[in-house]
C-alpha positions as CSV (number, residue, x, y, z in Angstrom):
1,M,0.0,-0.1,0.0
2,K,1.4,3.4,-1.0
3,Q,1.8,5.8,1.8
4,T,0.8,9.4,1.0
5,S,2.5,12.3,2.7
6,P,0.2,14.7,4.7
7,I,-0.9,17.7,2.9
8,Q,1.1,20.8,4.0
9,P,-1.1,23.8,4.6
10,V,-0.1,26.8,2.5
11,R,1.2,29.4,4.9
12,S,0.3,33.0,4.4
13,I,2.9,35.3,2.7
14,E,2.8,37.5,5.8
15,T,3.8,34.5,8.0
16,I,6.5,33.7,5.7
17,A,7.8,37.3,5.8
18,N,7.9,37.1,9.5
19,E,10.1,34.0,9.3
20,I,12.4,35.6,6.9
21,R,12.8,38.8,8.9
22,K,13.5,36.6,12.0
23,D,16.2,34.5,10.2
24,W,17.8,37.2,8.0
25,G,17.6,39.9,10.7
26,V,19.0,43.3,10.1
27,K,21.4,42.2,7.3
28,T,18.5,42.1,4.9
29,N,19.7,43.1,1.4
30,Y,18.7,46.6,0.6
31,A,17.2,45.5,-2.8
32,A,15.1,42.8,-1.2
33,R,13.8,44.9,1.7
34,P,11.0,46.7,-0.1
35,Y,9.6,43.4,-1.4
36,L,9.9,41.8,2.0
37,Q,8.0,44.8,3.5
38,A,5.2,44.5,0.9
39,M,5.0,40.8,1.7
40,Y,3.7,41.8,5.2
41,G,0.5,43.1,3.5
42,L,-0.2,39.8,1.7
43,N,-2.1,36.8,2.6
44,S,-2.0,34.6,-0.4
45,I,-0.3,34.6,-3.8
46,S,-3.6,35.8,-5.5
47,D,-3.6,39.0,-3.5
48,N,-2.5,42.4,-4.7
49,Y,-0.4,45.1,-3.0
50,G,-1.4,48.3,-4.6
51,C,-1.0,47.7,-8.4
52,D,1.4,44.9,-8.0
53,S,0.5,41.2,-7.8
54,A,1.7,39.1,-4.9
55,K,3.3,36.8,-7.5
56,S,5.5,39.7,-8.9
57,I,6.4,40.8,-5.5
58,V,7.5,37.3,-4.3
59,A,9.4,36.9,-7.6
60,Y,11.3,40.2,-7.2
61,F,11.9,39.4,-3.6
62,L,13.5,35.9,-4.6
63,S,15.6,37.6,-7.3
64,N,17.0,40.1,-4.8
65,A,17.5,37.6,-2.0
66,S,20.5,35.8,-3.2
67,T,22.7,36.8,-0.1
68,W,20.2,35.2,2.2
69,R,21.6,31.7,2.8
70,G,21.3,28.7,5.1
71,E,18.8,25.9,5.8
72,T,15.9,28.2,6.5
73,A,16.5,30.3,3.4
74,K,16.7,27.2,1.2
75,R,13.4,25.8,2.7
76,V,11.5,29.2,2.5
77,K,12.8,30.0,-1.0
78,A,11.6,26.6,-2.2
79,E,8.2,27.2,-0.6
80,L,8.0,30.7,-2.3
81,N,9.1,29.3,-5.7
82,K,6.4,26.7,-5.4
83,M,3.8,29.4,-4.7
84,I,4.7,31.3,-7.8
85,K,4.8,28.4,-10.2
């Protein structure tokens, strides 16, 4: 009998932003900072922040977050990439 893995609930983008801030701290890249800040105003990938879609904000964050490294960064970036696919 094939075992299925439990379905992971999709976390809100705001919750993910909190984890990023906690892990990355004050050394947040200046180019990623405005996108991270905008992520605090988003719940799901289908939301908008002003005229920008959550999908574009997350994509721009990821493109500017290359200096954020480590196990948490790897896991969270994979989660965000999965959301925008």
